[in-house]
N, C-alpha and C positions, 0 to 999 in steps of 0.2 A: 504494500500500500504506500502510495506516495502522496505528498502534500505540495500544493502550489506555493510559489514564493510569496504571492500576495497574501495568502493565509498566514504565512510565517511573519510577514511584516506587521501584522496586527498583534502578534504575540509579544508581550513585554520583555521576553527573554531572548529576543533575536539580536540584542545588542551584545557587547563584549561581556564575556563571563569573568574575565579577569582584567582589572584595571591596567591600562597601558598596553593591551594587546589589540585594541581596535576590534575589527570583526574577524580577525584571524583566530582559528581554533588552535590554542597552544598545545604543545606536547605535554601529556600528563607525566611529568617527571616525578621522581621521588620527592623533590623539594616542594613542588606544588601540591602533590598529594598530602604531604605532611601539613602544609598550610591550611588545607581544607579539612582534614580529618583530625588535626591536633597532633601533639607529640606522640612518640612511640609509647610512652608511659600512659598517656591519656587514652590512646586507642586500646591498649590492653585493659585498662580499667573499665572503659565503656563496653568492651566486647566488640569494638568496631574493627572490621578487617580492612586491608589495603585495597580491596576490590572497589573500584569507582567506575561509574558509567556516566558519560555526558555526551551530547551530540549536537550537531548543527546541520541545518538543511544544506544538502549538496556537498558536505565535507565528510572526510573519513573520520572515524572515531577509534579510540584505542582504550581498552580496559587495562587493568593492572596486570593481566595475564599476557599482554603484548599482542593479542589478536586484533585485527582491523575489520570493521564492518561499516556498512553504509547507514548513516543516521538520517532521521527525518524530522525530529522535533527536539528543540533544545531543552534538556532537562538535566539536572544534577541531583544524583541520589547519594545519600549516605547509607550504604547498604550494610546491614549487620550480618554477623556470621550466620550462615544457613547452609544446609546441604540440599535445599529445595529450590523453590521458584527463583528467588532473587540472586542466586549465585550463577544462573545461566547467562550466557552471552545473548544480549537482545539484538534483534535486527529491526523488524518493523515494530516500533515501540507501541504504537496506538492501533487498536483493533480497527479493522476496516469498517467504515461507516460511522466511526465515533470521533473523527477529527474535530468537527465543529463543536461537539459536546465538550471535548477536552479543552479546546481553546476558550470556550465560554467559562468553563469551571475555573481555569487558571487565571483568567482576567478578573474574576470576582475576588480572588485572594488578595487581601489588602494588608493583613496584620500578621505578625508573628504568632504562631500557635493555631492559626486557622487550618482547617482540614479540607482535603479535596480528594475525590475518588477518580482514578484514571483506569479505564479499561485497556489493559495492555496485552501484548501477545509475545510469547517467548520465541526463541530461535527455531524450535521444533514445531511451531504452529499451535501451541496450547494457549488458551486464553485465561486471563485472571483479572479480577478487579482489585487494584491496589489502592489502599487508602494512605494518603501521605499527609504529614503535618509540616507546616512551614518551620524550618529549623532556624533560618537566618535570612534576613533581607540585606541585599547589597544595593549599591546605587543603580546598577543595571542588571541585577541577578537575584535569584531566589533559590535558596538551598532547601531541599525537602528530604525528609527521611520517612521510611515506611512505618506505619503504625498498624500493619495487618494486611493480609491479602487472602483472597479465596484460593482454595487449592486449584492448580491448573486443570483445565477441562477442555474438551474439543470445541465447545460452544462458548459464545460470549457470555460472561458472568455479570451479575449485578451484585452490588454490595448488600449483604444479608440483614444488616441491622442498623439502627440509628440510636444515638445517645441523646436523651431528652432530660431536661430538669423537671422533676415532679415535686410538688409541694409536700414537705414533710419527709421525703424519701431521698432528696438530692438527685444525682444523675442516675438514670436508669436506662437500660438497653431494651429496645423493642424490635421484634422481627418485622422486616419490611416485606417479606413474602412467606408463603407456606414452606416449612422446612420438614423434610421427612425424618424419621427416626434413624439414628446411626450415621447421619451425614456430618462430615467435617465442615463446620460452618466457616471457620477462618483459621489461618495460621499467623503467628505474630512473633516477632523478636523482642526481647526485653530491652528497654532503654536504660534500665538501672539494674546493676547486679551488686549484691552485697559483697563486701570485702571478705576474702577467705579468713577463716578463724586462725589459721597458722601464722598470719602476719602479726598477730598480737603477741605471740609467745616470746619473740625476741626483742620486744620494745623495752627500753631501759625504764620507762615510767611504770612498767608492770612489776612493781616490787612489793614488799610486805606492807609498806604504808598504804599503797594503792589498794591492795587486797583488803586491808582492815577497813578502810573507808568505803570500799565497794560493797563489802558484806554487810555494812551497817545501813545500807539504803533499803528502806521498806516502807510500806504504807498499808493501812487496814482496808481490806476490800469488803465493802458492805453491799448488801442487796438493796435496791431501791424500794422505798415503801410502796406497798400495793402491787409489787411485781409478783408473778407466779411463784418465784423462789424466795419470797421475802423471809421465809422461815429458815433459810440456810444460815448456818452460823458464820460469824465474821472470821475472815481468814487473812493472814498477812500475804502481801504481794511483794516479791523481792525483785531486785534488779538481776538481769541476765547478761551474759557476754554478747548475745545477739543484739541487745540494745546499744552496746558500745560500738559494735560493728556498723549498725545502722547510722549512728551519729557520724563516725569518721568517714564512712562512704559518702554521706550527704555533703559533708564539708569539702571533700575533694572533687565533687562534681563541678563542671563548668556552670557559669551563671545561668545560661539559657535553660539547662536541664533542671537546675534548682527552681527556676521560675515555673517550669512545667509542673513540678510537684506541688506548687502552691495551688494548683487547680484541682487537686485530689482531696477527697474527704478526710477529715481528721477531727477529733474532739477539740472543743475550745480549751485554750490554755488555762482558763479560770474554772474549769469543770472540777467537781469534787470527786471524780473517779480516782481510784487508787493508782491507776496506770499513769494518769497525768501528774500526780504527785511524785511518783517514782521517776518519771522522765525529768521533772524539774530538778530533783536532787542529783540525778546522774549528770544532767547538763552542767550544774554547778561544779561537780567534781571534775568533769572533762575540761571545762574552761580553765580550771585552776591548774590541772596537771598535764594536759596534752598540748603540745606546741601548735597543732593544727587548729585548736579551738580557742586560743588565747585572745585573738582579735575578733572573734565572732560574737554576735549578739546572743545573750542568754536565751531570749525568747525564740530566736531562730534555732538554737540547738535543741531546745525542748520540742519545738515543732518538728524538727528533723526526725526525732525518735518516734513521735506519734504518727506522722503521716506515713512513715515507712512501715511501721507495724500494722497500720490499718489496711494497707494496700499490697503488701508483699505476698508473693506466692511461694509454694514449696521450692526450696533451692535458693531462696534469697533473691527473687527477681520481681521487678515491677514492669507491667505492660501498659502501654498507652490506652488500649481498648479494653482488654480483658480485666484489668484491675478496676474498671468502673462498673463491672457487672455485679448486681446485688446478690445477696445470699438467700438461699431457701433450703430448709431441711427436706424438701421434696423438689429438687431442682429438675429442670428440663434439659440441662446441658451438663457436661462434665469436662473438667480441664484435662487435656491430654498432653503428656510429656514423653518425649523420646530424645535420644542424644542430639543436642543442638536443634531440636524442633519442638515447638510448643503450639498448641492449638485448642480449639473449642469444638466439641462434638455433641450433637443432640442425642439424648437417650430416649426420647419419645417424640411423636409428631408435634410440631409447634405451628400454631396458626398465625397468620399475618396480624400484627397488632398486639400479639401476646408478649408479655415481658419475658426476657431471657434471663434465667437465673442459673447460678452454680452453687455449690456448697463450699463454704469455708472450712468445713469439717471433713475428716476422713473416716477413720474407724469409729469416731464419736457419733456418727449418724445412727449407730445401733445402740445408743444410750437412751434412757427415758427422757421425756420432754423437759422436765425440770433440770436435769443435769446438762442437757444440750444448751438450754437457755443460759445456765450459769456459766458454762465454758465460753459462750459467745460474749457474754457480758464482761467476763474477766479479760479476754484477749482482744475483742473488737469494740467494746464499749457500747453495745446496743442490745436491746431485748428483742429476740426474734419473734415475729408474729405471723409466720408463714402458715400454710394450711395445716401442717402437722402440729405445729406448736399451738395454734388457735383451737384445735379440736379439744373438747372436754374429755375425751377418752384417750387412753394410752395403751395400745395393744402390747407394747413391750413388757408391761407389768401384769399381764394375765397370770392368774394363779388358780390352783385347783380348788374346786368347791368341796367343802367337807361333807356336804349333804348328798350330792349326786355324782361324786367322782366315781366312774366305773372302775372296778377292780379287775386285774388280770384273771383269766380263767385257769391258768396253770401255774403251779408253784413248785419250788425245789427246796428241800431241807439243807441248810448250810451250817447248822449248829452241830458241834461234836459233843457226844457221839450220836445223839438222837433227840427227838422231841415227842411229846405226848399229844395224841388226839383225844379230846375230852367230850363228855356228853353235854356239859354245860360250858358257857363261855367264862370260865373261871378256873384258876389253878386249884381251887378246892373241889372242882367237879370230878366225876368218876372218869378214869382213864379207860378208853376203849381200844386204843391201838398205839403201838410204838413205831415211829417213823425214823429210820436210820438216816444218817447223813447221805445226801445224794438222792434220796427218794423223791420222785416226782408224783404229783397228785393234782386232781382237778377240783374246782370249786363251782358252786352254783351262783356266785356273785353276791351272796348275802353276807353281811358283815355286822359286827356289833362292837361298840367301844365301851370299855369299862375303865376303871381307875388303873387297871394293870396294862392297858393298851388296846390295840386293835385286834379283834378276833375275826377269823373268816371260817366259813362252814365248808369242810372238806368232804367230798363224796368218795365212796368206795363201792366196789362191786358187791361186797358183803354189806348189806344195809345195816347190820349190827355195828359195823365199824365206822359209820358216818359220825362226824363230830366236829368240834371246834378246835382250831389251831391258833395259837398266839403268834402274831407276826414278829413283834419286836419285844424282847424281854429286858430292855434297858432298865425299866423300873424295878426289876428283880435282880439286876446286876448280871444279866446273861448276854446282853447285846442282841444282834440280829439273829433270829431263829430260822426264818424261811425267807426266800426271795422269789420274786415273780419270774416267770419264763415267758418272754414275748419274742416271737420270731421276727416281728416287724422291726424291733429295735436291737436285734441280735443280743438280747439279754443285757444290754447296757441300761442300767436303771439307777435312779438317784440313790446314792449310798454305796455304789459299787465301783465308781471310777477309781478311787484311791486303791481299793483292794485289787482291782484288775491290774493296775500297774505294779503293785508290790509283789503279787504272786509270780509274775513273769520276768520282771526286770530287776527288782531289788532283792530277790531271794537268793543271795549269794552266800556261800559257805563262810561261817565265822561272823556274819552280821548279827548285831544285837536285835532281838525281837521287839524291843520297846520303841516307841515313837517319841519324837521331840517336836513340839509345835512352836512356831515362832510367836513372839509376844504381840505382834500386830494384829493377830486374829485369835480371839478366845471367847467364844460364846458358850453358853451353858450346854454342854454335850447331852445331858439328860433330856433337856427340852427339845433338842433337834433330832433325836433319834426316833421320834414317833413317825409313823408312816404318813399321817397327816396330822395337823395340829389337833390337840386333844381339847375337847370342850370342858369347861369348868362346870360339870354337872355330876351329881352323885349317881344318878340313874343312867344306865347304859341305853343307847339307842340302837334300833335295828333299821337297816336301810338296804335297798337293792341298788343295782348299778344302772338304772334307767336315766335317760335325759342327758343334757349337756354337762360337761365336767369342768368348765372354766368360768371364772368370774372376771369381768372386765373392769379395769380401774377407771373411775370418773372423779373429776375434781370436786363434784358436788356430793357424791355419795360413797367415796372410797371404792371398795370392790362390791359389785353386785352380780350375782349369778344370773345369766340370761335365761336359764331354764327354770330354776325353782324360785328365783327372786330374792334369795337370802343375801343380806348385806353382811359383809365380812369385815371385821375390825381387828382381828387378832394379828399380832406380830407386825404392827405398823412400824414401830421403832426399829425392830430387828431388820425389817426390809431396808430401811434407810441406812442402817449401819452396814449391812452386807453389801448394799449398792455402792457406798463410798469405798469400801475395801476392794470390791470387784473391779471398779473402774481403774484402780491403780495396778492391781495384780494381773489382770488379763490384758493390759495394754500391749499393743503389738511390739513396741520397742523394748519391753521388759527393762524399764529404767532401773538404774542403780545396781545392775547385775554385772558380774565380771564377763569379759569377752576374750575369746581366744585370739592369740596373735601369731600362732604358728602358720607356716605356709600351707595353703590348701584348705584351711579352716578359719581363715581370718574373718572376723565378724560373727562367728558362732558364739551364741550366748551360753554362759556356763553358770547357771544359778545353783544355789545350794540345794542339796537333795531334800532337805526339810521344807524349803520354799515350794518345791514342786508338789510334794505330798500335801502340804497345807493348802495350796491353791486348788488341788483336786478335792480336798475335804470341803473347802468353801463351796465349790460347785455342788457337791453331794448334799450339803446341808440346805442350800437354796432349793435344790430340786425336791428334797423331802418336804420342806415347808411350803413351797409355792407351786410345785408341779413342773411339768416338762416344758411349758410354754413361757416360763419366766425368762427374762433376758440373761440373768446370771447363770442359770443352768445351761443355756445355749452357748454363752461365751466360754463356759467350762468345757463343753463338748469340743468347741473349736480349739481350745487350749490343748486338750487331749489328742486331737487329730494332728496338730502340729508337732506335738511331742512324739507321737508314733512315727511320723514321717522322718523326724530328725534322728530318732534312735535307729531306724533301719539304715539311714545313710551314714551316720558317724560312729556306729558301734558294730560289734560282731553279731548282734541279734538280727535274725532274718525272719521274714514273714512266714507264717503258716496260715492255712485256710481259715481257722477259727479266729485268729488274732486280727487278720486283715479284714475279715467280715465285720468284726466289731468296729474297726476304724471307718470302713465304708458306711456302716449303719449310722454312725455319729455324724459323718459329713452330710449324708442324705437327710438326716433329721434337721440339721441346721439349714440346709437348702430349702426344705419344705416350710420351715418356720419363717424364713425370709420371704418366701412367696406369700405367706398368709398375712404379712404386714402391709401389703399393697404399697410398697415403696415405688418411687418413680424409676429406680434402677432395678433391673432384673437381678435375681440372685447370682447369676453368672458374673456380674460385675464385682461381686465379693468373693466368690468361691471357685471360679473357673480354673485358675492356675493350680489350686490344690486338687480339684477333681481330676484334672488332666494328669497330674503327676501320680495320683493314687490309682487311676485307671491303668496306667502303664505298669505300675507295680503289680496289680492284680493279674495282668496278662502273663507275668513271669512267674507267678506262684505255681508250684508243682504240688498237686494233691497227693498226699501220702496215703496209699491204699489201706494201711493198717489203721490209721486214724479214721478214715471214712467208714471202715467196717465197724469200728467201735461206736461211732456216732454218724449214722447215715444222713441225718438232717444237716450235718455240717457242709457236705458237698452241695446239697440242694440249695441251702441258704447262700453259700459262696457264689454259685453260678447265677442265682437270681439277683444278688446285689451287684455283681460285676456287670450284668446286662443292664440293670437300671442305671448304674453310674455312667456307663458308656453312652447311653442315650442322652444323658444330661450334657456330657462333654461334646457330643456330636451336634448339639443344638447351637444356640447363639454363642459365638466366640467374641467376647467383648474386646474392644481395643484398649481398655483401661482396667486396671486392677485396683479397686479401692482398698482392699485389705492386703497389704504386702505380705510376702512370705516371711514366716517367723521360724527360725531354726534355733533350737536350744536343746541341750541335754544336761542332766545333772553333772556337776563338776566331778563327782566321784567316778562316774562312768567314763568320763573323758580321760581321766588319769589312768583308769584301769585298762582302757583299750588303746 
């Protein structure tokens, strides 16, 4: 596509691009490139490459690679590092038929910071809409840098979104056209990258006096009055190294980029939020101790910390377009990151005019509403009011109903050496049969609760031996007596996670039989060993297993069973305590735990053995109290899945059919639970990488005939779970994994192997 000279005469950039060169197109030497892109140190800091493109009608152009092409429109780009669109050599810059549109758009640009969309075409004929912002105005020139582009496609593209200011919400992004699910909406390069942490380690200012003053920075984080989490206790907010990196990185920016950040959202400097106060104290310390900050304004330093924290993405990057997109706990888009490529992808169909949202949270999306809102208030200084947070119900806190919870039909004796089946539901009742350890039996679903615990009615072919069996003998000092058998869950039941691990992994010769639990988690064990919570009544109740089994949490009525209508108020404080502990224990990063540094296993987390056992005990207790659909139990299952995968990879323990069936069952249960939450992201966005890895492991498992002959159901269950898992893997393959892989094994096993 060519352009007439008279069209170019109307373009304000047909004049000289460099003062003193007239209309001649100068050779882009290293000196002139440096004058345009800054010094070598500045380019490295901004992430700007030496690749530059500029053109003039009827003249040859040269890129930093030395290739020559014919140019048709005078443009100067500051092109950031990318392996994609903008690193290609351009020939026909403007898509055919869009020349007039580009000229009109460029002529309207009058001020620094204004944006313009140019439909361009690459050297191989692919089209893309590139959005540019004015970086600098010269006397006869205008320098632009890209603030996003659509992925290259064979047809002419239009820009997919626009940024508008909304009252009370600030700047919001809205779709300009209908966007299908799974589409890469735009790709963008960051214009700000946080300084690497390693650059602080060798600074002379980072001495003991600095550390003492730095560690003393803190402020009380309080919940706003009337907020949904107003009952959350006051907690201290401390300074972090990331805040120091934010401040220094901002100070070293060129003035034009500093000015660009002033257009991004941040809390007021006189706000009473704890983060604002921490930023003020840290700004005072940096102004006093750091040479880069001595001449800077104190308010500017405080603002630098706040504006960076409010708009930064994972990896310490700020984007011109994507950083302006608002948060939602039910987002319609997801941030996509690959080596040197970042973009925005839709997770569901988006209608024209609908607001485009992303989530500022990662794994925290699977936390209850109150905890998500608290985290966003602490880190981003706002209270989320999205669809999920505004709903009065919270499905992540579903708990089993004590009145209509269905009981499993088949059970197994686990107490040594045996238990009694009695005529009446009482230890004083007449014994009718002795059931040895390992004996399996069926029930009719009828249960009774007494002061001794939960009794179920067991059936036998001999009617004279029908009777009641006590599930848990903790009140008698006996512990668990029988456990349910459920093929659907591969016998993974609340109360068995810890014992499942200990029997197969920690059962080493010479190990002590006793357990040591850490002091950060210590609830009343006698209270938590009940199959369901015990009612404070002297008389026992009889119930069958009909109806729905879970109660939904509501802000107005706590928990209410949808089937029987019973309102549940038991163990409210215990749920809050377990939730606070679980949020920290089941975090994907496993904070404050040792990490391996040896070659081949670098990054492998090595927690204490007691930490792992106690984490599994936490999941067991939550499952006993609240049932299988409570978020703590589900996070415990995911913790156990990651542990199983890590043990198989980093130790000598190898899979067998029964063990890997349990792992697959846990993963599928978490998958089904995520699907029931009706999140905007499909479960595969959270679990696909784990499912794919486990499916490959199941393909390599060899069924041992001797084990199959002893337990014929093992092979059938293994094959059924393998087929079910493979169907999930063969379904949607998401481009983004919200829950990163978590690899860890107990430190004692790492040393042993």
